[in-house]
All heavy atoms as TSV, in Angstrom:
chain	resi	resn	atom	element	x	y	z
A	1	MET	N	N	59.381	-8.286	51.421
A	1	MET	CA	C	58.703	-9.259	50.582
A	1	MET	C	C	59.326	-10.632	50.835
A	1	MET	O	O	60.532	-10.793	50.760
A	1	MET	CB	C	58.857	-8.860	49.115
A	1	MET	CG	C	58.050	-9.705	48.170
A	1	MET	SD	S	58.187	-9.175	46.458
A	1	MET	CE	C	56.909	-7.969	46.372
A	2	CYS	N	N	58.501	-11.600	51.160
A	2	CYS	CA	C	59.012	-12.933	51.455
A	2	CYS	C	C	59.244	-13.717	50.159
A	2	CYS	O	O	58.853	-13.295	49.078
A	2	CYS	CB	C	58.060	-13.680	52.388
A	2	CYS	SG	S	56.504	-14.120	51.638
A	3	GLU	N	N	59.876	-14.842	50.295
A	3	GLU	CA	C	60.236	-15.677	49.145
A	3	GLU	C	C	59.006	-16.139	48.358
A	3	GLU	O	O	59.018	-16.182	47.132
A	3	GLU	CB	C	61.042	-16.894	49.627
A	3	GLU	CG	C	61.819	-17.590	48.543
A	3	GLU	CD	C	62.917	-16.729	47.946
A	3	GLU	OE1	O	63.520	-15.910	48.673
A	3	GLU	OE2	O	63.170	-16.859	46.745
A	4	GLU	N	N	57.926	-16.445	49.053
A	4	GLU	CA	C	56.703	-16.891	48.380
A	4	GLU	C	C	56.116	-15.793	47.503
A	4	GLU	O	O	55.622	-16.063	46.409
A	4	GLU	CB	C	55.666	-17.355	49.400
A	4	GLU	CG	C	56.017	-18.663	50.076
A	4	GLU	CD	C	54.976	-19.064	51.121
A	4	GLU	OE1	O	53.893	-18.466	51.135
A	4	GLU	OE2	O	55.273	-19.960	51.909
A	5	ASP	N	N	56.173	-14.554	47.962
A	5	ASP	CA	C	55.657	-13.433	47.181
A	5	ASP	C	C	56.463	-13.255	45.895
A	5	ASP	O	O	55.909	-12.940	44.844
A	5	ASP	CB	C	55.689	-12.137	47.985
A	5	ASP	CG	C	54.666	-12.130	49.115
A	5	ASP	OD1	O	53.673	-12.888	49.019
A	5	ASP	OD2	O	54.867	-11.379	50.090
A	6	LYS	N	N	57.755	-13.440	45.976
A	6	LYS	CA	C	58.590	-13.316	44.786
A	6	LYS	C	C	58.205	-14.369	43.761
A	6	LYS	O	O	58.133	-14.091	42.571
A	6	LYS	CB	C	60.067	-13.445	45.147
A	6	LYS	CG	C	60.605	-12.263	45.898
A	6	LYS	CD	C	62.053	-12.475	46.239
A	6	LYS	CE	C	62.583	-11.337	47.098
A	6	LYS	NZ	N	63.960	-11.556	47.489
A	7	ASP	N	N	57.954	-15.587	44.191
A	7	ASP	CA	C	57.564	-16.662	43.279
A	7	ASP	C	C	56.209	-16.385	42.640
A	7	ASP	O	O	55.990	-16.659	41.465
A	7	ASP	CB	C	57.528	-18.010	43.998
A	7	ASP	CG	C	58.903	-18.516	44.376
A	7	ASP	OD1	O	59.887	-18.033	43.783
A	7	ASP	OD2	O	58.990	-19.389	45.257
A	8	MET	N	N	55.286	-15.843	43.407
A	8	MET	CA	C	53.941	-15.575	42.903
A	8	MET	C	C	53.950	-14.455	41.858
A	8	MET	O	O	53.119	-14.425	40.964
A	8	MET	CB	C	53.005	-15.191	44.055
A	8	MET	CG	C	52.733	-16.313	45.034
A	8	MET	SD	S	51.822	-17.655	44.309
A	8	MET	CE	C	50.209	-16.915	44.264
A	9	ASN	N	N	54.885	-13.541	41.968
A	9	ASN	CA	C	54.925	-12.395	41.069
A	9	ASN	C	C	55.892	-12.581	39.898
A	9	ASN	O	O	56.053	-11.673	39.096
A	9	ASN	CB	C	55.314	-11.130	41.846
A	9	ASN	CG	C	54.241	-10.741	42.842
A	9	ASN	OD1	O	53.065	-10.923	42.582
A	9	ASN	ND2	N	54.663	-10.218	43.979
A	10	ALA	N	N	56.505	-13.723	39.815
A	10	ALA	CA	C	57.451	-13.973	38.738
A	10	ALA	C	C	56.704	-14.057	37.407
A	10	ALA	O	O	55.611	-14.596	37.322
A	10	ALA	CB	C	58.200	-15.274	38.998
A	11	THR	N	N	57.316	-13.490	36.372
A	11	THR	CA	C	56.715	-13.568	35.046
A	11	THR	C	C	57.524	-14.533	34.190
A	11	THR	O	O	58.726	-14.696	34.381
A	11	THR	CB	C	56.685	-12.186	34.360
A	11	THR	OG1	O	58.010	-11.687	34.280
A	11	THR	CG2	C	55.810	-11.208	35.120
A	12	ILE	N	N	56.835	-15.132	33.262
A	12	ILE	CA	C	57.488	-16.083	32.368
A	12	ILE	C	C	57.896	-15.340	31.100
A	12	ILE	O	O	57.073	-14.679	30.477
A	12	ILE	CB	C	56.537	-17.246	32.029
A	12	ILE	CG1	C	56.158	-18.001	33.283
A	12	ILE	CG2	C	57.166	-18.162	31.002
A	12	ILE	CD1	C	55.082	-19.042	33.072
A	13	LYS	N	N	59.148	-15.450	30.742
A	13	LYS	CA	C	59.638	-14.834	29.511
A	13	LYS	C	C	59.370	-15.800	28.361
A	13	LYS	O	O	59.730	-16.962	28.419
A	13	LYS	CB	C	61.141	-14.560	29.598
A	13	LYS	CG	C	61.544	-13.646	30.715
A	13	LYS	CD	C	61.340	-12.217	30.337
A	13	LYS	CE	C	61.838	-11.343	31.467
A	13	LYS	NZ	N	61.751	-9.966	31.206
A	14	ARG	N	N	58.714	-15.312	27.334
A	14	ARG	CA	C	58.399	-16.128	26.162
A	14	ARG	C	C	59.213	-15.606	24.981
A	14	ARG	O	O	59.395	-14.401	24.839
A	14	ARG	CB	C	56.914	-16.022	25.822
A	14	ARG	CG	C	56.017	-16.553	26.887
A	14	ARG	CD	C	54.574	-16.306	26.474
A	14	ARG	NE	N	53.660	-16.686	27.519
A	14	ARG	CZ	C	52.802	-17.679	27.419
A	14	ARG	NH1	N	52.734	-18.384	26.326
A	14	ARG	NH2	N	52.003	-17.968	28.414
A	15	PRO	N	N	59.646	-16.520	24.109
A	15	PRO	CA	C	60.382	-16.050	22.926
A	15	PRO	C	C	59.497	-15.224	21.997
A	15	PRO	O	O	59.946	-14.256	21.414
A	15	PRO	CB	C	60.852	-17.325	22.252
A	15	PRO	CG	C	60.104	-18.437	22.880
A	15	PRO	CD	C	59.576	-17.949	24.181
A	16	ILE	N	N	58.208	-15.597	21.891
A	16	ILE	CA	C	57.252	-14.818	21.116
A	16	ILE	C	C	55.934	-14.776	21.876
A	16	ILE	O	O	55.663	-15.626	22.719
A	16	ILE	CB	C	57.036	-15.383	19.692
A	16	ILE	CG1	C	56.524	-16.826	19.734
A	16	ILE	CG2	C	58.288	-15.282	18.860
A	16	ILE	CD1	C	56.183	-17.388	18.370
A	17	SER	N	N	55.108	-13.811	21.566
A	17	SER	CA	C	53.835	-13.674	22.268
A	17	SER	C	C	52.852	-14.745	21.781
A	17	SER	O	O	53.028	-15.299	20.692
A	17	SER	CB	C	53.252	-12.289	22.030
A	17	SER	OG	O	52.766	-12.189	20.716
A	18	PRO	N	N	51.819	-15.030	22.559
A	18	PRO	CA	C	50.809	-15.995	22.113
A	18	PRO	C	C	50.154	-15.569	20.789
A	18	PRO	O	O	49.886	-16.415	19.935
A	18	PRO	CB	C	49.796	-16.000	23.250
A	18	PRO	CG	C	50.580	-15.615	24.458
A	18	PRO	CD	C	51.585	-14.626	23.947
A	19	ALA	N	N	49.935	-14.280	20.598
A	19	ALA	CA	C	49.334	-13.793	19.349
A	19	ALA	C	C	50.260	-14.070	18.159
A	19	ALA	O	O	49.813	-14.491	17.094
A	19	ALA	CB	C	49.031	-12.311	19.455
A	20	GLU	N	N	51.558	-13.836	18.349
A	20	GLU	CA	C	52.527	-14.104	17.277
A	20	GLU	C	C	52.608	-15.588	16.981
A	20	GLU	O	O	52.729	-16.003	15.823
A	20	GLU	CB	C	53.898	-13.560	17.656
A	20	GLU	CG	C	53.970	-12.057	17.691
A	20	GLU	CD	C	55.257	-11.561	18.307
A	20	GLU	OE1	O	55.854	-12.257	19.154
A	20	GLU	OE2	O	55.672	-10.447	17.959
A	21	SER	N	N	52.543	-16.415	18.016
A	21	SER	CA	C	52.580	-17.862	17.847
A	21	SER	C	C	51.374	-18.353	17.059
A	21	SER	O	O	51.504	-19.188	16.155
A	21	SER	CB	C	52.622	-18.548	19.212
A	21	SER	OG	O	52.599	-19.942	19.079
A	22	LEU	N	N	50.194	-17.835	17.375
A	22	LEU	CA	C	48.978	-18.195	16.657
A	22	LEU	C	C	49.073	-17.776	15.196
A	22	LEU	O	O	48.749	-18.554	14.291
A	22	LEU	CB	C	47.759	-17.556	17.316
A	22	LEU	CG	C	46.426	-17.790	16.611
A	22	LEU	CD1	C	46.109	-19.279	16.533
A	22	LEU	CD2	C	45.327	-17.041	17.317
A	23	LYS	N	N	49.543	-16.561	14.958
A	23	LYS	CA	C	49.688	-16.066	13.589
A	23	LYS	C	C	50.631	-16.959	12.786
A	23	LYS	O	O	50.340	-17.323	11.646
A	23	LYS	CB	C	50.205	-14.628	13.606
A	23	LYS	CG	C	50.303	-13.982	12.256
A	23	LYS	CD	C	50.756	-12.542	12.369
A	23	LYS	CE	C	50.886	-11.904	11.007
A	23	LYS	NZ	N	51.338	-10.518	11.098
A	24	GLN	N	N	51.752	-17.352	13.387
A	24	GLN	CA	C	52.724	-18.214	12.732
A	24	GLN	C	C	52.101	-19.581	12.427
A	24	GLN	O	O	52.293	-20.125	11.332
A	24	GLN	CB	C	53.949	-18.374	13.625
A	24	GLN	CG	C	55.057	-19.190	13.022
A	24	GLN	CD	C	56.256	-19.283	13.953
A	24	GLN	OE1	O	56.207	-18.851	15.095
A	24	GLN	NE2	N	57.327	-19.862	13.466
A	25	SER	N	N	51.335	-20.122	13.357
A	25	SER	CA	C	50.683	-21.418	13.152
A	25	SER	C	C	49.673	-21.359	12.012
A	25	SER	O	O	49.577	-22.296	11.211
A	25	SER	CB	C	49.983	-21.873	14.434
A	25	SER	OG	O	50.927	-22.123	15.442
A	26	LEU	N	N	48.910	-20.280	11.940
A	26	LEU	CA	C	47.926	-20.134	10.870
A	26	LEU	C	C	48.593	-20.009	9.504
A	26	LEU	O	O	48.116	-20.564	8.513
A	26	LEU	CB	C	47.022	-18.934	11.143
A	26	LEU	CG	C	46.091	-19.085	12.347
A	26	LEU	CD1	C	45.374	-17.767	12.625
A	26	LEU	CD2	C	45.106	-20.210	12.142
A	27	ILE	N	N	49.712	-19.322	9.446
A	27	ILE	CA	C	50.469	-19.203	8.197
A	27	ILE	C	C	50.974	-20.582	7.765
A	27	ILE	O	O	50.859	-20.960	6.597
A	27	ILE	CB	C	51.633	-18.208	8.349
A	27	ILE	CG1	C	51.088	-16.787	8.463
A	27	ILE	CG2	C	52.611	-18.312	7.184
A	27	ILE	CD1	C	52.118	-15.749	8.871
A	28	GLU	N	N	51.519	-21.350	8.717
A	28	GLU	CA	C	52.003	-22.697	8.406
A	28	GLU	C	C	50.863	-23.600	7.943
A	28	GLU	O	O	51.027	-24.370	6.993
A	28	GLU	CB	C	52.699	-23.305	9.622
A	28	GLU	CG	C	54.017	-22.646	9.958
A	28	GLU	CD	C	54.609	-23.134	11.273
A	28	GLU	OE1	O	54.092	-24.110	11.849
A	28	GLU	OE2	O	55.594	-22.532	11.717
A	29	MET	N	N	49.705	-23.507	8.592
A	29	MET	CA	C	48.563	-24.326	8.213
A	29	MET	C	C	48.108	-23.995	6.785
A	29	MET	O	O	47.796	-24.889	5.998
A	29	MET	CB	C	47.413	-24.106	9.193
A	29	MET	CG	C	46.242	-25.021	8.967
A	29	MET	SD	S	44.988	-24.881	10.254
A	29	MET	CE	C	44.394	-23.231	9.962
A	30	LYS	N	N	48.100	-22.711	6.446
A	30	LYS	CA	C	47.711	-22.283	5.106
A	30	LYS	C	C	48.687	-22.838	4.059
A	30	LYS	O	O	48.270	-23.283	2.986
A	30	LYS	CB	C	47.675	-20.751	5.055
A	30	LYS	CG	C	47.061	-20.182	3.826
A	30	LYS	CD	C	46.938	-18.668	3.947
A	30	LYS	CE	C	46.249	-18.077	2.751
A	30	LYS	NZ	N	46.142	-16.614	2.869
A	31	GLN	N	N	49.987	-22.833	4.376
A	31	GLN	CA	C	50.995	-23.361	3.462
A	31	GLN	C	C	50.825	-24.869	3.266
A	31	GLN	O	O	50.972	-25.370	2.153
A	31	GLN	CB	C	52.394	-23.056	3.976
A	31	GLN	CG	C	52.768	-21.602	3.886
A	31	GLN	CD	C	54.114	-21.300	4.506
A	31	GLN	OE1	O	54.642	-22.073	5.297
A	31	GLN	NE2	N	54.682	-20.157	4.149
A	32	ILE	N	N	50.512	-25.583	4.333
A	32	ILE	CA	C	50.308	-27.032	4.241
A	32	ILE	C	C	49.090	-27.331	3.371
A	32	ILE	O	O	49.128	-28.198	2.494
A	32	ILE	CB	C	50.154	-27.655	5.648
A	32	ILE	CG1	C	51.490	-27.594	6.384
A	32	ILE	CG2	C	49.654	-29.097	5.558
A	32	ILE	CD1	C	51.410	-27.927	7.867
A	33	ARG	N	N	48.009	-26.605	3.586
A	33	ARG	CA	C	46.780	-26.828	2.815
A	33	ARG	C	C	46.963	-26.501	1.342
A	33	ARG	O	O	46.350	-27.126	0.485
A	33	ARG	CB	C	45.635	-26.020	3.393
A	33	ARG	CG	C	45.142	-26.588	4.691
A	33	ARG	CD	C	43.949	-25.850	5.201
A	33	ARG	NE	N	43.443	-26.481	6.418
A	33	ARG	CZ	C	42.512	-25.971	7.178
A	33	ARG	NH1	N	41.964	-24.815	6.860
A	33	ARG	NH2	N	42.111	-26.602	8.256
A	34	SER	N	N	47.786	-25.526	1.015
A	34	SER	CA	C	48.003	-25.166	-0.383
A	34	SER	C	C	49.077	-26.027	-1.037
A	34	SER	O	O	49.332	-25.895	-2.229
A	34	SER	CB	C	48.372	-23.685	-0.497
A	34	SER	OG	O	49.642	-23.437	0.075
A	35	GLY	N	N	49.720	-26.898	-0.261
A	35	GLY	CA	C	50.733	-27.807	-0.809
A	35	GLY	C	C	52.129	-27.225	-0.856
A	35	GLY	O	O	53.038	-27.844	-1.405
A	36	LYS	N	N	52.334	-26.043	-0.306
A	36	LYS	CA	C	53.653	-25.415	-0.312
A	36	LYS	C	C	54.565	-25.966	0.778
A	36	LYS	O	O	55.769	-25.808	0.717
A	36	LYS	CB	C	53.523	-23.906	-0.157
A	36	LYS	CG	C	52.851	-23.247	-1.342
A	36	LYS	CD	C	52.742	-21.755	-1.152
A	36	LYS	CE	C	52.020	-21.122	-2.333
A	36	LYS	NZ	N	51.821	-19.684	-2.123
A	37	ALA	N	N	53.983	-26.603	1.784
A	37	ALA	CA	C	54.766	-27.193	2.885
A	37	ALA	C	C	54.177	-28.566	3.204
A	37	ALA	O	O	53.000	-28.818	2.980
A	37	ALA	CB	C	54.720	-26.299	4.112
A	38	LYS	N	N	55.020	-29.447	3.707
A	38	LYS	CA	C	54.573	-30.792	4.059
A	38	LYS	C	C	54.179	-30.827	5.536
A	38	LYS	O	O	54.925	-30.365	6.391
A	38	LYS	CB	C	55.687	-31.801	3.816
A	38	LYS	CG	C	55.284	-33.239	4.082
A	38	LYS	CD	C	56.446	-34.183	3.823
A	38	LYS	CE	C	56.041	-35.602	4.109
A	38	LYS	NZ	N	56.151	-35.953	5.508
A	39	GLY	N	N	53.018	-31.365	5.812
A	39	GLY	CA	C	52.567	-31.511	7.191
A	39	GLY	C	C	53.150	-32.755	7.823
A	39	GLY	O	O	53.671	-33.637	7.138
A	40	LYS	N	N	53.083	-32.827	9.133
A	40	LYS	CA	C	53.582	-33.985	9.867
A	40	LYS	C	C	52.415	-34.782	10.406
A	40	LYS	O	O	51.397	-34.216	10.801
A	40	LYS	CB	C	54.441	-33.542	11.054
A	40	LYS	CG	C	55.702	-32.847	10.673
A	40	LYS	CD	C	56.467	-32.431	11.894
A	40	LYS	CE	C	57.678	-31.605	11.488
A	40	LYS	NZ	N	58.389	-31.090	12.636
A	41	SER	N	N	52.598	-36.089	10.446
A	41	SER	CA	C	51.576	-36.928	11.065
A	41	SER	C	C	51.759	-36.849	12.580
A	41	SER	O	O	52.779	-36.367	13.084
A	41	SER	CB	C	51.720	-38.375	10.600
A	41	SER	OG	O	52.894	-38.959	11.144
A	42	TRP	N	N	50.750	-37.305	13.304
A	42	TRP	CA	C	50.820	-37.315	14.767
A	42	TRP	C	C	52.012	-38.142	15.223
A	42	TRP	O	O	52.730	-37.757	16.133
A	42	TRP	CB	C	49.520	-37.856	15.348
A	42	TRP	CG	C	49.563	-38.006	16.828
A	42	TRP	CD1	C	49.477	-39.165	17.531
A	42	TRP	CD2	C	49.713	-36.973	17.818
A	42	TRP	NE1	N	49.567	-38.909	18.883
A	42	TRP	CE2	C	49.707	-37.568	19.084
A	42	TRP	CE3	C	49.859	-35.594	17.746
A	42	TRP	CZ2	C	49.835	-36.846	20.262
A	42	TRP	CZ3	C	49.999	-34.883	18.925
A	42	TRP	CH2	C	49.976	-35.516	20.166
A	43	ARG	N	N	52.253	-39.255	14.575
A	43	ARG	CA	C	53.375	-40.134	14.935
A	43	ARG	C	C	54.717	-39.423	14.726
A	43	ARG	O	O	55.609	-39.504	15.574
A	43	ARG	CB	C	53.295	-41.406	14.099
A	43	ARG	CG	C	54.046	-42.557	14.695
A	43	ARG	CD	C	53.650	-43.848	14.058
A	43	ARG	NE	N	52.471	-44.333	14.792
A	43	ARG	CZ	C	51.627	-45.225	14.352
A	43	ARG	NH1	N	51.774	-45.753	13.179
A	43	ARG	NH2	N	50.618	-45.617	15.085
A	44	GLU	N	N	54.867	-38.729	13.597
A	44	GLU	CA	C	56.109	-37.990	13.328
A	44	GLU	C	C	56.334	-36.896	14.368
A	44	GLU	O	O	57.460	-36.708	14.839
A	44	GLU	CB	C	56.050	-37.358	11.938
A	44	GLU	CG	C	56.119	-38.346	10.804
A	44	GLU	CD	C	55.839	-37.717	9.454
A	44	GLU	OE1	O	55.075	-36.727	9.396
A	44	GLU	OE2	O	56.390	-38.216	8.463
A	45	LEU	N	N	55.277	-36.192	14.713
A	45	LEU	CA	C	55.389	-35.132	15.720
A	45	LEU	C	C	55.794	-35.694	17.075
A	45	LEU	O	O	56.671	-35.146	17.744
A	45	LEU	CB	C	54.055	-34.384	15.841
A	45	LEU	CG	C	54.024	-33.251	16.870
A	45	LEU	CD1	C	55.046	-32.172	16.541
A	45	LEU	CD2	C	52.643	-32.665	16.959
A	46	ARG	N	N	55.186	-36.810	17.494
A	46	ARG	CA	C	55.540	-37.432	18.775
A	46	ARG	C	C	56.994	-37.849	18.816
A	46	ARG	O	O	57.694	-37.630	19.799
A	46	ARG	CB	C	54.644	-38.659	19.010
A	46	ARG	CG	C	53.554	-38.389	19.967
A	46	ARG	CD	C	52.765	-39.587	20.403
A	46	ARG	NE	N	53.378	-40.862	20.208
A	46	ARG	CZ	C	52.734	-41.966	19.836
A	46	ARG	NH1	N	51.456	-41.940	19.614
A	46	ARG	NH2	N	53.366	-43.111	19.702
A	47	GLU	N	N	57.471	-38.467	17.721
A	47	GLU	CA	C	58.876	-38.890	17.659
A	47	GLU	C	C	59.825	-37.685	17.745
A	47	GLU	O	O	60.838	-37.738	18.425
A	47	GLU	CB	C	59.140	-39.688	16.389
A	47	GLU	CG	C	58.486	-41.044	16.376
A	47	GLU	CD	C	58.931	-41.941	17.518
A	47	GLU	OE1	O	60.139	-41.967	17.827
A	47	GLU	OE2	O	58.053	-42.603	18.124
A	48	GLU	N	N	59.465	-36.603	17.088
A	48	GLU	CA	C	60.279	-35.397	17.128
A	48	GLU	C	C	60.330	-34.817	18.531
A	48	GLU	O	O	61.387	-34.406	19.007
A	48	GLU	CB	C	59.723	-34.360	16.147
A	48	GLU	CG	C	60.563	-33.126	16.046
A	48	GLU	CD	C	59.993	-32.127	15.050
A	48	GLU	OE1	O	59.690	-32.527	13.928
A	48	GLU	OE2	O	59.844	-30.953	15.435
A	49	LEU	N	N	59.202	-34.800	19.215
A	49	LEU	CA	C	59.145	-34.287	20.590
A	49	LEU	C	C	59.977	-35.164	21.535
A	49	LEU	O	O	60.634	-34.644	22.437
A	49	LEU	CB	C	57.704	-34.178	21.073
A	49	LEU	CG	C	56.864	-33.117	20.380
A	49	LEU	CD1	C	55.410	-33.220	20.815
A	49	LEU	CD2	C	57.404	-31.734	20.652
A	50	LYS	N	N	59.954	-36.473	21.345
A	50	LYS	CA	C	60.751	-37.377	22.178
A	50	LYS	C	C	62.234	-37.098	21.995
A	50	LYS	O	O	63.005	-37.115	22.938
A	50	LYS	CB	C	60.452	-38.823	21.835
A	50	LYS	CG	C	59.148	-39.328	22.392
A	50	LYS	CD	C	58.956	-40.789	22.034
A	50	LYS	CE	C	57.607	-41.298	22.499
A	50	LYS	NZ	N	57.397	-42.695	22.080
A	51	ARG	N	N	62.660	-36.858	20.739
A	51	ARG	CA	C	64.074	-36.601	20.460
A	51	ARG	C	C	64.528	-35.286	21.085
A	51	ARG	O	O	65.672	-35.153	21.517
A	51	ARG	CB	C	64.314	-36.534	18.958
A	51	ARG	CG	C	64.372	-37.861	18.265
A	51	ARG	CD	C	64.786	-37.655	16.850
A	51	ARG	NE	N	63.805	-36.758	16.243
A	51	ARG	CZ	C	63.184	-36.983	15.100
A	51	ARG	NH1	N	63.449	-38.053	14.410
A	51	ARG	NH2	N	62.319	-36.117	14.622
A	52	ASP	N	N	63.639	-34.292	21.115
A	52	ASP	CA	C	64.000	-32.974	21.647
A	52	ASP	C	C	64.123	-32.934	23.162
A	52	ASP	O	O	64.696	-32.007	23.711
A	52	ASP	CB	C	62.987	-31.926	21.203
A	52	ASP	CG	C	63.088	-31.637	19.704
A	52	ASP	OD1	O	64.091	-32.028	19.089
A	52	ASP	OD2	O	62.150	-31.022	19.168
A	53	GLN	N	N	63.590	-33.903	23.862
A	53	GLN	CA	C	63.644	-33.896	25.325
A	53	GLN	C	C	64.990	-34.228	25.804
A	53	GLN	O	O	65.931	-34.348	25.910
A	53	GLN	CB	C	62.675	-34.890	25.928
A	53	GLN	CG	C	61.263	-34.436	25.771
A	53	GLN	CD	C	60.278	-35.428	26.396
A	53	GLN	OE1	O	60.644	-36.502	26.827
A	53	GLN	NE2	N	59.034	-35.048	26.403
C-alpha cells in the first residue's frame, strides 16, 4: 500500500458523533428559548472563536 492510499483511507476521530452533536445543539436551543440559558449574538460567537484560535 503506497502513501497516498494510506491518506485516502484515514478516518477522522471525532470527540462525539454528528448525531450526538445535533442532539446536544437541540437541547441547548430549547434551553435558550425557554430562558434557562443565555444565547450568544453573532458578534460574541465570532470573538470567542477568534480567541480560541
